[in-house]
C-alpha positions in Angstrom: 21.7 -22.4 -17.0 23.4 -20.4 -19.6 24.5 -21.5 -23.0 28.5 -22.0 -24.1 30.0 -20.7 -27.0 33.6 -21.8 -27.9 35.2 -19.6 -30.4 38.2 -19.6 -32.2 40.2 -17.7 -35.4 42.6 -18.7 -37.6 44.6 -16.7 -39.8 47.3 -19.2 -42.5 49.3 -19.4 -43.8 50.9 -15.6 -42.8 49.2 -13.0 -40.5 47.6 -11.3 -42.5 46.3 -13.5 -45.0 43.4 -15.9 -45.5 41.3 -15.8 -42.1 38.0 -17.5 -40.7 36.5 -18.9 -37.6 34.9 -21.7 -36.2 32.5 -21.6 -33.0 31.4 -24.5 -31.2 27.5 -23.8 -29.2 26.2 -25.9 -26.1 22.7 -25.2 -25.6 21.7 -24.4 -22.1 20.4 -28.3 -22.0 24.6 -29.2 -22.3 23.2 -31.7 -24.6 22.6 -30.1 -27.7 25.8 -29.0 -29.5 25.9 -27.0 -32.5 29.4 -26.5 -35.0 29.4 -22.9 -36.8 32.6 -21.9 -39.2 32.5 -19.2 -41.7 35.9 -17.9 -44.4 36.3 -14.0 -44.1 38.8 -13.7 -46.7 41.9 -11.4 -46.2 42.2 -10.8 -42.7 44.3 -10.9 -39.7 44.2 -13.3 -36.6 42.7 -10.0 -34.6 40.0 -9.7 -37.4 39.6 -13.7 -37.3 39.2 -14.1 -33.3 36.6 -10.9 -33.4 34.5 -12.1 -35.9 34.4 -15.7 -34.0 33.3 -14.3 -31.1 30.6 -12.0 -33.0 29.5 -15.5 -35.2 29.4 -17.3 -32.0 27.1 -14.7 -29.9 24.8 -13.8 -32.8 23.8 -17.5 -32.7 22.6 -17.1 -28.9 19.3 -15.8 -28.0 19.2 -12.0 -27.0 18.4 -11.8 -23.4 20.4 -15.7 -22.7 22.9 -16.0 -20.3 26.3 -17.0 -22.1 29.8 -17.4 -21.3 32.1 -16.7 -24.1 35.4 -18.9 -24.2 38.5 -18.3 -26.3 41.6 -18.9 -25.9 42.2 -14.7 -27.4 43.2 -12.5 -24.5 42.8 -9.7 -26.9 38.6 -10.8 -27.7 38.2 -11.3 -23.8 40.2 -8.3 -22.3 38.7 -6.2 -25.0 35.2 -7.4 -23.5 36.3 -7.1 -20.0 38.4 -4.5 -19.6 39.8 -2.0 -22.0 36.5 -1.1 -23.5 35.4 1.3 -20.3 38.4 3.0 -21.2 38.4 3.3 -25.1 34.7 4.3 -24.3 35.9 7.0 -22.3 38.7 8.3 -24.4 36.4 8.3 -27.6 37.4 5.1 -28.6 41.6 5.7 -28.3 44.1 3.0 -26.6 46.3 3.2 -24.0 48.6 5.3 -26.6 46.0 7.5 -28.2 45.8 5.9 -31.3 42.5 4.9 -32.8 41.5 1.6 -31.3 42.0 -0.8 -34.1 38.9 -3.5 -36.0 36.5 -0.7 -34.2 33.4 -1.3 -36.3 33.9 -5.5 -35.2 34.4 -4.3 -31.9 31.2 -2.1 -31.9 29.4 -5.2 -33.2 30.5 -7.0 -30.3 29.8 -4.6 -27.7 26.3 -4.2 -29.1 26.5 -7.9 -28.9 27.1 -8.4 -25.3 24.7 -5.7 -24.4 22.4 -7.6 -25.6 23.0 -10.9 -23.8 24.4 -11.8 -20.5 28.1 -12.5 -20.7 30.2 -13.8 -18.8 34.1 -14.4 -20.3 36.2 -17.3 -19.4 39.9 -18.0 -21.2 41.4 -20.8 -22.1 44.8 -22.3 -23.3 45.0 -22.7 -27.1 45.8 -26.2 -28.3 46.1 -27.4 -24.8 43.4 -30.0 -24.8 39.9 -28.2 -24.3 38.1 -30.5 -26.6 35.6 -27.7 -27.4 38.2 -25.2 -28.0 40.0 -27.4 -30.0 36.9 -28.2 -32.1 36.5 -24.4 -33.3 40.4 -24.0 -34.0 39.5 -27.1 -36.2 36.4 -25.7 -37.1 38.2 -22.1 -38.6 41.0 -24.4 -40.1 38.2 -26.4 -42.4 36.5 -23.3 -43.4 40.7 -22.0 -44.5 40.7 -25.0 -46.0 37.2 -25.0 -47.6 36.9 -21.2 -48.5 33.7 -21.6 -47.2 31.5 -21.8 -44.2 28.8 -23.1 -42.8 25.3 -21.9 -43.6 24.1 -19.0 -41.7 21.0 -19.4 -38.8 
């Protein structure tokens, strides 16, 4: 049995602009679901997506198996495809430039390393109820300019 962490970031009305995140966690029992969300302040959609993944994984116990479910190719490819190359190249991207949002990436990598993380991409705004809920939570945080209590 594993945890499921559905995460989504939002940035509106412009990118960059006000940014927020949402996460829906489903415990291994499959029945216990919790909602989490937070306002970041000024940021980009990529910062919002990374923060959502970080906040989602933070709420999963270390050592646990978790599937990170996101509509962000940026987050999922960073974890599963780009990381090894970035590390090998001293955190430089394919253009030889410093990796953007490196501090957030390093937080995400540390959290992932402390858990058994698998990833799954879902198309955003396409009817997946948990992805839609994570999106709604991020937008709620944007509207409220606040978030849910921290764990």
